[in-house]
All heavy atoms as an XYZ file, in Angstrom:
752
protein
N     149.663     72.812    102.930
C     149.416     73.425    104.188
C     148.871     74.845    104.058
O     148.048     75.268    104.882
C     150.782     73.433    104.967
C     150.556     73.557    106.462
S     149.481     72.276    107.021
C     150.301     71.778    108.437
N     149.314     75.560    103.046
C     148.848     76.917    102.813
C     147.328     76.883    102.517
O     146.613     77.774    102.950
C     149.622     77.575    101.671
C     149.051     78.916    101.348
C     151.110     77.679    102.050
N     146.876     75.867    101.806
C     145.458     75.759    101.438
C     144.581     75.594    102.677
O     143.517     76.203    102.815
C     145.267     74.597    100.478
C     143.853     74.458     99.952
C     143.838     73.448     98.828
N     142.502     73.169     98.408
C     141.865     73.800     97.457
N     142.456     74.763     96.785
N     140.640     73.493     97.144
N     145.039     74.787    103.665
C     144.258     74.596    104.897
C     144.169     75.910    105.660
O     143.129     76.250    106.232
C     144.867     73.528    105.783
C     144.601     72.150    105.251
C     145.166     71.119    106.235
C     144.856     69.688    105.739
N     145.353     68.694    106.684
N     145.281     76.644    105.725
C     145.302     77.929    106.429
C     144.311     78.928    105.743
O     143.635     79.706    106.443
C     146.675     78.478    106.492
C     147.591     77.714    107.392
O     147.062     77.020    108.306
O     148.839     77.775    107.244
N     144.317     78.908    104.441
C     143.439     79.811    103.678
C     141.985     79.471    103.992
O     141.152     80.345    104.185
C     143.726     79.652    102.196
C     143.469     80.860    101.381
C     143.850     80.628     99.965
C     144.511     81.899     99.391
N     144.808     81.762     97.970
N     141.659     78.179    104.034
C     140.267     77.750    104.314
C     139.870     78.167    105.743
O     138.740     78.669    105.964
C     140.134     76.197    104.149
C     140.242     75.860    102.683
C     138.809     75.735    104.692
C     140.288     74.383    102.374
N     140.775     78.062    106.714
C     140.509     78.464    108.079
C     140.212     79.970    108.153
O     139.322     80.430    108.810
C     141.691     78.119    108.989
C     141.759     76.689    109.386
C     142.924     76.432    110.346
C     143.043     74.986    110.658
N     144.156     74.747    111.575
N     140.990     80.740    107.444
C     140.835     82.210    107.426
C     139.452     82.553    106.846
O     138.711     83.396    107.347
C     141.976     82.908    106.667
C     141.680     84.370    106.444
C     143.269     82.765    107.429
N     139.126     81.925    105.682
C     137.830     82.202    105.015
C     136.681     81.810    105.969
O     135.711     82.535    106.107
C     137.759     81.493    103.662
C     136.372     81.545    103.099
C     138.751     82.092    102.707
N     136.744     80.604    106.579
C     135.692     80.155    107.478
C     135.548     81.075    108.694
O     134.451     81.412    109.101
C     135.937     78.719    107.920
S     135.684     77.505    106.626
N     136.704     81.483    109.223
C     136.634     82.418    110.374
C     136.014     83.734    109.949
O     135.184     84.309    110.709
C     138.075     82.638    110.910
O     138.613     81.365    111.272
C     138.032     83.513    112.162
N     136.387     84.244    108.803
C     135.816     85.487    108.297
C     134.318     85.365    108.108
O     133.554     86.300    108.471
N     133.835     84.252    107.587
C     132.400     84.025    107.362
C     131.681     83.961    108.674
O     130.577     84.468    108.839
C     132.172     82.750    106.540
C     132.499     82.840    105.083
C     132.352     81.480    104.400
C     131.652     83.860    104.357
N     132.251     83.300    109.661
C     131.621     83.209    110.961
C     131.504     84.575    111.626
O     130.502     84.904    112.263
C     132.442     82.241    111.880
C     132.269     80.798    111.435
S     133.222     79.605    112.375
C     132.650     79.873    114.004
N     132.565     85.414    111.484
C     132.522     86.782    112.037
C     131.441     87.582    111.354
O     130.656     88.278    112.006
C     133.930     87.424    111.943
C     133.833     88.893    112.273
C     134.931     86.739    112.837
N     131.346     87.484    110.023
C     130.337     88.232    109.308
C     128.982     87.785    109.705
O     128.042     88.596    109.873
C     130.535     88.027    107.818
C     131.713     88.787    107.220
C     131.947     88.543    105.752
O     130.981     88.084    105.087
O     133.009     88.830    105.255
N     128.757     86.473    109.859
C     127.472     85.931    110.264
C     127.122     86.432    111.649
O     126.001     86.854    111.924
C     127.496     84.399    110.206
C     126.228     83.706    110.579
C     125.096     84.106    109.575
C     126.414     82.200    110.589
N     128.075     86.424    112.574
C     127.829     86.890    113.933
C     127.402     88.382    113.920
O     126.484     88.780    114.614
C     129.110     86.709    114.804
C     128.938     87.206    116.184
C     128.157     86.525    117.118
C     129.534     88.409    116.557
C     128.053     87.040    118.401
C     129.388     88.945    117.832
C     128.634     88.222    118.756
N     128.129     89.172    113.155
C     127.796     90.608    113.041
C     126.398     90.822    112.445
O     125.580     91.629    112.964
C     128.842     91.371    112.206
C     130.180     91.403    112.988
C     128.410     92.770    111.885
C     131.347     91.910    112.209
N     126.097     90.077    111.434
C     124.778     90.180    110.814
C     123.642     89.796    111.778
O     122.654     90.490    111.868
C     124.696     89.279    109.562
C     123.386     89.273    108.807
C     123.171     90.666    108.170
C     123.408     88.209    107.708
N     123.863     88.716    112.505
C     122.850     88.309    113.463
C     122.706     89.316    114.627
O     121.637     89.583    115.105
C     123.158     86.887    114.031
C     122.330     86.544    115.215
C     123.015     85.881    112.936
N     123.806     89.901    114.999
C     123.807     90.897    116.112
C     123.056     92.190    115.745
O     122.440     92.795    116.614
C     125.268     91.220    116.523
O     125.902     90.063    116.965
N     123.159     92.641    114.513
C     122.566     93.911    114.162
C     121.149     93.830    113.637
O     120.468     94.821    113.554
C     123.457     94.685    113.133
C     123.566     93.947    111.822
C     124.781     95.011    113.733
C     124.310     94.747    110.744
N     120.713     92.629    113.251
C     119.322     92.520    112.777
C     118.393     92.494    113.917
O     118.688     91.942    114.991
C     119.161     91.240    111.899
O     119.551     90.123    112.671
C     119.928     91.323    110.632
N     117.207     93.030    113.756
C     116.237     93.109    114.786
C     115.513     91.783    114.980
O     115.542     90.894    114.119
N     114.884     91.658    116.129
C     114.115     90.431    116.404
C     112.782     90.518    115.692
O     112.283     91.598    115.358
C     113.863     90.338    117.916
N     112.183     89.382    115.481
C     110.884     89.285    114.832
C     109.760     89.315    115.825
O     109.833     88.590    116.843
C     110.840     88.045    113.967
O     109.606     87.897    113.385
N     108.766     90.094    115.604
C     107.618     90.191    116.479
C     106.346     89.909    115.747
O     105.491     90.804    115.602
C     107.536     91.583    117.157
C     108.754     91.928    117.980
C     109.752     92.763    117.467
C     108.912     91.397    119.247
C     110.847     93.044    118.251
C     110.032     91.699    120.029
C     110.982     92.520    119.509
O     112.090     92.812    120.261
N     106.175     88.738    115.262
C     105.050     88.415    114.388
C     103.693     88.467    115.057
O     102.789     89.088    114.549
C     105.269     87.010    113.787
N     103.569     87.861    116.242
C     102.225     87.802    116.884
C     102.215     88.635    118.166
O     101.403     88.374    119.020
C     101.854     86.375    117.196
C     101.431     85.608    115.922
O     101.202     86.248    114.925
O     101.374     84.372    115.987
N     103.060     89.624    118.276
C     103.103     90.440    119.453
C     102.136     91.576    119.308
O     102.068     92.250    118.256
C     104.529     90.979    119.678
C     104.548     91.927    120.893
C     105.476     89.839    119.958
N     101.331     91.806    120.322
C     100.372     92.943    120.322
C     101.098     94.188    120.831
O     101.652     94.179    121.926
C      99.150     92.637    121.253
C      98.205     93.797    121.209
C      98.469     91.362    120.720
N     101.109     95.215    120.025
C     101.747     96.475    120.435
C     100.931     97.201    121.483
O      99.722     97.020    121.575
C     101.869     97.360    119.192
C     102.796     96.797    118.156
O     103.814     96.158    118.509
N     102.465     96.998    116.870
N     101.591     98.023    122.302
C     100.862     98.835    123.304
C      99.796     99.700    122.651
O     100.041    100.285    121.574
C     101.999     99.706    123.903
C     103.245     98.948    123.668
C     103.056     98.244    122.364
N      98.619     99.706    123.251
C      97.542    100.488    122.731
C      96.654     99.706    121.744
O      95.623    100.182    121.329
N      97.088     98.513    121.383
C      96.275     97.656    120.486
C      95.718     96.489    121.256
O      96.146     96.205    122.390
C      97.159     97.167    119.338
C      97.681     98.220    118.406
C      98.563     97.670    117.343
O      98.851     96.471    117.319
O      98.995     98.439    116.461
N      94.734     95.821    120.681
C      94.163     94.641    121.356
C      93.946     93.541    120.318
O      93.820     93.794    119.141
C      92.860     94.986    122.048
C      91.764     95.456    121.101
C      90.481     95.760    121.878
C      89.395     96.205    120.914
N      88.147     96.446    121.636
N      93.886     92.342    120.788
C      93.597     91.221    119.894
C      92.084     91.074    119.730
O      91.355     91.394    120.669
C      94.186     89.919    120.438
O      93.629     89.617    121.702
C      95.678     89.980    120.554
N      91.664     90.553    118.624
C      90.267     90.253    118.374
C      90.174     88.762    118.150
O      90.589     88.268    117.093
C      89.730     91.019    117.172
C      89.876     92.521    117.404
C      88.293     90.641    116.887
C      89.504     93.386    116.249
N      89.634     88.030    119.135
C      89.553     86.593    118.937
C      88.421     86.208    117.977
O      87.374     86.875    117.922
C      89.186     86.104    120.397
C      88.534     87.249    121.029
C      89.123     88.488    120.430
N      88.711     85.206    117.165
C      87.698     84.699    116.262
C      87.044     83.501    116.916
O      87.687     82.593    117.359
C      88.364     84.212    114.972
C      88.937     85.351    114.144
C      90.265     85.560    114.106
C      88.101     86.186    113.380
C      90.826     86.627    113.334
C      88.622     87.223    112.668
C      89.977     87.432    112.607
O      90.492     88.437    111.860
N      85.704     83.530    116.967
C      84.941     82.369    117.470
C      83.716     82.224    116.599
O      83.222     83.183    115.993
C      84.578     82.547    118.929
O      83.784     83.693    119.101
N      83.235     80.989    116.555
C      82.097     80.670    115.683
C      81.071     79.938    116.518
O      81.351     79.317    117.550
C      82.584     79.743    114.563
C      83.747     80.348    113.790
C      85.059     80.107    114.146
C      83.536     81.184    112.707
C      86.132     80.651    113.503
C      84.572     81.765    112.014
C      85.871     81.505    112.408
O      86.928     82.064    111.737
N      79.814     80.006    116.000
C      78.725     79.311    116.689
C      77.719     78.914    115.658
O      77.315     79.780    114.828
C      78.115     80.226    117.766
C      77.035     79.537    118.541
C      76.553     80.460    119.674
O      76.691     81.663    119.633
N      75.922     79.821    120.646
N      77.260     77.698    115.661
C      76.230     77.253    114.748
C      74.893     77.533    115.408
O      74.578     76.954    116.446
C      76.408     75.749    114.389
C      77.752     75.522    113.717
C      75.244     75.262    113.468
C      78.133     74.107    113.450
N      74.123     78.396    114.785
C      72.905     78.947    115.427
C      71.755     77.937    115.453
O      70.982     77.920    116.399
C      72.464     80.237    114.715
N      71.632     77.142    114.399
C      70.457     76.260    114.292
C      70.795     74.753    114.527
O      70.159     73.912    113.950
C      69.742     76.438    113.000
C      70.633     76.100    111.812
O      71.859     75.961    111.957
N      70.012     75.913    110.652
N      71.757     74.470    115.346
C      72.184     73.103    115.522
C      71.103     72.241    116.170
O      70.980     71.076    115.894
C      73.499     73.078    116.390
C      74.226     71.713    116.204
C      73.215     73.374    117.838
C      75.587     71.702    116.759
N      70.216     72.860    116.955
C      69.134     72.131    117.562
C      68.072     71.710    116.561
O      67.236     70.786    116.851
C      68.442     72.983    118.711
C      67.674     74.163    118.204
C      68.521     75.387    117.895
O      69.739     75.362    118.045
N      67.869     76.457    117.472
N      68.079     72.254    115.330
C      67.141     71.834    114.313
C      67.524     70.507    113.652
O      66.760     69.967    112.840
C      67.057     72.901    113.231
C      66.496     74.165    113.710
O      65.825     74.209    114.760
O      66.680     75.213    113.003
N      68.680     69.960    114.049
C      69.172     68.712    113.457
C      69.532     67.726    114.552
O      70.705     67.354    114.738
C      70.359     68.969    112.544
C      70.045     69.951    111.446
C      70.302     71.281    111.563
C      69.442     69.452    110.269
C      69.945     72.204    110.530
C      69.093     70.370    109.263
C      69.359     71.740    109.428
O      69.007     72.600    108.428
N      68.536     67.226    115.333
C      68.844     66.367    116.444
C      69.337     64.971    116.006
O      69.926     64.233    116.840
C      67.551     66.261    117.191
C      66.475     66.514    116.153
C      67.118     67.473    115.183
N      69.117     64.601    114.772
C      69.539     63.263    114.310
C      70.958     63.264    113.794
O      71.439     62.250    113.258
C      68.587     62.801    113.168
C      67.166     62.632    113.678
O      67.011     62.388    114.903
O      66.248     62.767    112.853
N      71.684     64.361    113.909
C      73.048     64.469    113.401
C      73.990     64.962    114.517
O      73.610     65.710    115.400
C      73.141     65.459    112.227
C      72.504     64.889    110.985
C      71.147     65.159    110.719
C      73.232     64.143    110.082
C      70.555     64.643    109.598
C      72.627     63.640    108.946
C      71.309     63.896    108.709
O      70.698     63.372    107.581
N      75.230     64.469    114.392
C      76.297     64.991    115.293
C      77.261     65.765    114.383
O      77.691     65.243    113.347
C      77.050     63.770    115.940
C      78.246     64.298    116.748
C      76.091     62.993    116.854
N      77.567     66.984    114.756
C      78.459     67.809    113.973
C      79.890     67.687    114.537
O      80.086     67.874    115.731
C      78.017     69.260    113.931
C      76.640     69.526    113.307
C      76.297     70.968    113.357
C      76.611     69.016    111.868
N      80.821     67.365    113.676
C      82.189     67.103    114.089
C      83.111     68.100    113.383
O      83.033     68.279    112.157
C      82.645     65.682    113.781
C      81.725     64.669    114.530
C      84.082     65.472    114.107
C      81.984     63.227    114.157
N      83.935     68.792    114.160
C      84.912     69.696    113.623
C      86.236     68.977    113.552
O      86.713     68.375    114.544
C      85.002     70.917    114.534
C      86.145     71.925    114.196
C      85.850     72.645    112.851
C      86.264     72.969    115.298
N      86.830     68.968    112.376
C      88.190     68.374    112.184
C      89.085     69.390    111.553
O      88.668     70.011    110.582
C      88.077     67.104    111.337
C      89.422     66.511    111.088
N      90.158     66.835    109.959
C      90.151     65.626    111.804
C      91.279     66.137    110.004
N      91.311     65.446    111.071
N      90.287     69.529    112.130
C      91.195     70.513    111.564
C      92.616     69.970    111.471
O      92.975     68.997    112.098
N      93.396     70.615    110.601
C      94.799     70.284    110.500
C      95.581     71.574    110.755
O      95.393     72.532    110.039
C      95.111     69.749    109.099
O      94.244     68.655    108.835
C      96.541     69.357    108.982
N      96.413     71.675    111.700
C      96.835     70.679    112.658
C      95.966     70.598    113.899
O      96.097     69.671    114.707
C      98.212     71.152    113.057
C      98.141     72.611    112.984
C      97.246     72.905    111.806
N      95.086     71.579    114.124
C      94.285     71.550    115.365
C      92.889     72.115    115.073
O      92.784     73.079    114.328
C      94.970     72.436    116.371
C      94.236     72.588    117.645
N      94.143     71.571    118.581
C      93.532     73.647    118.175
C      93.406     71.966    119.613
N      93.063     73.241    119.367
N      91.810     71.614    115.559
C      91.688     70.463    116.454
C      91.646     69.172    115.637
O      91.150     69.127    114.489
C      90.326     70.726    117.153
C      89.526     71.465    116.104
C      90.539     72.348    115.373
N      92.108     68.127    116.213
C      92.073     66.869    115.509
C      90.658     66.310    115.395
O      90.255     65.723    114.402
C      93.022     65.840    116.169
O      92.634     65.615    117.516
N      89.889     66.499    116.477
C      88.491     66.099    116.455
C      87.781     66.752    117.615
O      88.214     66.724    118.756
C      88.363     64.556    116.617
C      86.968     63.954    116.653
C      86.364     64.067    115.252
C      87.002     62.560    117.129
N      86.608     67.420    117.290
C      85.860     68.029    118.330
C      84.356     67.910    117.989
O      83.946     68.254    116.826
C      86.246     69.483    118.458
C      85.512     70.305    119.510
C      86.006     71.719    119.616
O      87.110     72.013    119.208
O      85.219     72.540    120.138
N      83.562     67.429    118.882
C      82.114     67.305    118.698
C      81.504     68.685    119.037
O      81.745     69.225    120.123
C      81.467     66.224    119.548
C      79.965     66.225    119.389
C      82.083     64.873    119.162
N      80.775     69.234    118.086
C      80.216     70.601    118.269
C      78.818     70.527    118.904
O      78.032     69.605    118.636
C      80.124     71.318    116.924
C      81.432     71.513    116.197
C      81.182     72.185    114.846
C      82.398     72.338    117.020
N      78.556     71.492    119.721
C      77.206     71.693    120.281
C      76.828     73.136    120.026
O      77.426     73.806    119.205
C      77.146     71.283    121.771
C      78.163     71.997    122.584
O      78.607     73.084    122.243
N      78.626     71.351    123.644
N      75.875     73.686    120.788
C      75.445     75.026    120.512
C      76.402     76.091    121.086
O      76.193     77.266    120.910
C      74.033     75.273    121.110
O      74.045     74.967    122.513
N      77.488     75.644    121.764
C      78.467     76.601    122.318
C      79.359     77.177    121.210
O      79.481     76.596    120.134
C      79.322     75.893    123.353
O      78.557     75.365    124.373
N      80.020     78.281    121.536
C      80.988     78.836    120.598
C      82.196     77.931    120.514
O      82.553     77.262    121.487
C      81.411     80.238    121.074
C      80.350     81.261    120.919
C      80.855     82.663    121.236
O      82.040     82.831    121.648
O      80.051     83.614    121.151
N      82.880     77.943    119.398
C      84.096     77.209    119.226
C      85.075     78.038    118.417
O      84.687     78.968    117.726
C      83.859     75.855    118.548
C      83.303     75.910    117.145
C      84.136     75.915    116.037
C      81.901     76.006    116.974
C      83.563     76.007    114.764
C      81.353     76.044    115.684
C      82.239     76.036    114.593
N      86.339     77.674    118.505
C      87.374     78.406    117.775
C      88.491     77.387    117.450
O      88.520     76.323    117.962
C      87.901     79.573    118.535
O      88.499     79.127    119.753
N      89.387     77.888    116.596
C      90.545     77.047    116.262
C      91.684     77.945    115.826
O      91.504     79.176    115.639
C      90.218     76.031    115.129
C      89.425     76.625    113.978
C      90.086     77.250    112.918
C      88.058     76.571    113.953
C      89.411     77.798    111.858
C      87.337     77.107    112.894
C      88.017     77.725    111.870
N      92.858     77.393    115.742
C      94.066     78.169    115.419
C      93.908     78.817    114.073
O      93.399     78.236    113.124
C      95.283     77.249    115.455
C      96.597     77.956    115.142
C      97.037     78.991    115.934
C      97.359     77.539    114.065
C      98.219     79.641    115.677
C      98.572     78.202    113.826
C      98.968     79.230    114.596
O     100.154     79.881    114.346
N      94.383     80.082    113.926
C      94.196     80.869    112.746
C      94.772     80.291    111.455
O      94.293     80.551    110.359
C      94.723     82.256    112.962
C      96.242     82.305    113.133
C      96.703     83.719    113.418
C      98.194     83.738    113.658
N      98.640     85.062    114.005
N      95.778     79.445    111.571
C      96.376     78.849    110.381
C      95.881     77.399    110.143
O      96.379     76.729    109.259
C      97.907     78.829    110.497
C      98.522     80.228    110.574
C     100.043     80.108    110.731
C      98.209     81.071    109.376
N      94.900     76.948    110.915
C      94.363     75.622    110.711
C      93.450     75.575    109.471
O      92.844     76.581    109.146
C      93.540     75.162    111.950
O      94.366     74.930    113.014
N      93.382     74.422    108.873
C      92.393     74.166    107.823
C      91.342     73.264    108.458
O      91.634     72.121    108.780
C      93.075     73.499    106.609
O      94.179     74.312    106.159
C      92.089     73.260    105.505
N      90.097     73.772    108.587
C      89.065     73.029    109.290
C      87.877     72.679    108.375
O      87.610     73.394    107.421
C      88.592     73.815    110.468
S      89.803     74.005    111.760
N      87.245     71.582    108.750
C      86.021     71.144    108.066
C      85.035     70.696    109.122
O      85.424     70.199    110.189
C      86.286     69.956    107.134
O      87.222     70.335    106.136
N      83.758     70.903    108.843
C      82.678     70.448    109.734
C      81.885     69.357    108.994
O      81.478     69.530    107.862
C      81.737     71.593    110.114
C      82.502     72.665    110.889
C      80.546     71.055    110.954
C      81.713     73.871    111.265
N      81.782     68.198    109.697
C      81.074     67.058    109.117
C      79.750     66.792    109.871
O      79.754     66.838    111.101
C      81.938     65.806    109.164
C      83.239     65.978    108.387
C      84.418     66.295    109.031
C      83.312     65.829    107.020
C      85.609     66.488    108.343
C      84.486     65.952    106.324
C      85.623     66.303    106.986
O      86.817     66.460    106.296
N      78.698     66.492    109.150
C      77.424     66.120    109.758
C      77.328     64.599    109.641
O      77.211     64.076    108.534
C      76.247     66.810    109.079
N      77.340     63.934    110.781
C      77.334     62.483    110.842
C      75.987     62.103    111.486
O      75.672     62.603    112.544
C      78.533     61.941    111.638
C      78.470     60.421    111.725
C      79.834     62.408    111.058
N      75.301     61.142    110.899
C      74.040     60.671    111.511
C      74.385     60.128    112.927
O      75.385     59.436    113.126
C      73.569     59.560    110.601
C      74.128     59.895    109.259
C      75.474     60.502    109.552
N      73.478     60.440    113.874
C      73.700     59.998    115.247
C      73.866     58.513    115.402
O      74.676     58.033    116.193
C      72.548     60.448    116.170
O      72.492     61.879    116.185
N      73.099     57.746    114.609
C      73.206     56.286    114.693
C      74.599     55.814    114.272
O      75.159     54.878    114.862
C      72.142     55.627    113.800
O      72.289     56.081    112.426
N      75.183     56.396    113.262
C      76.541     56.033    112.813
C      77.544     56.487    113.882
O      78.458     55.715    114.203
C      76.873     56.669    111.468
C      78.311     56.413    111.084
C      75.887     56.165    110.376
N      77.370     57.641    114.447
C      78.315     58.139    115.474
C      78.302     57.244    116.712
O      79.330     56.981    117.298
C      77.942     59.586    115.839
C      78.853     60.154    116.849
C      80.128     60.582    116.574
C      78.479     60.273    118.214
C      81.014     61.110    117.513
C      79.298     60.821    119.159
C      80.528     61.240    118.808
O      81.401     61.720    119.768
N      77.090     56.785    117.118
C      76.996     55.911    118.297
C      77.709     54.580    118.059
O      78.197     53.964    119.016
C      75.521     55.689    118.651
C      74.793     56.937    119.069
C      75.408     57.620    120.275
O      75.974     56.995    121.134
N      75.309     58.950    120.315
N      77.725     54.104    116.832
C      78.421     52.821    116.509
C      79.902     52.925    116.669
O      80.558     51.935    117.011
C      78.050     52.382    115.093
C      76.644     51.973    114.891
C      76.348     51.583    113.433
O      77.299     51.489    112.659
O      75.176     51.439    113.099
N      80.428     54.089    116.417
C      81.865     54.292    116.460
C      82.261     54.583    117.876
O      82.815     54.224    118.653
C      82.333     55.417    115.562
C      83.843     55.607    115.626
C      81.895     55.158    114.164
């Protein structure tokens, strides 16, 4: 019986220490913009896409975007994504 009481005391002590530690540590502000600062969005644009009318350019990313057909407009994706651009012949794209 003494052993169970000892375990309860140790567990209660650990919970109190954990509560105190969580209470005094600061919050994390990873993507918060501080006052007086501004965000700079990243965007991309393929300038000579009209020179390749026989191809469809597809942007694929992990985790985002899963699939996006590119045109001459600007595009962007999440900063931690891993992206690739594929040039697919229009005839093959139309079959799918």
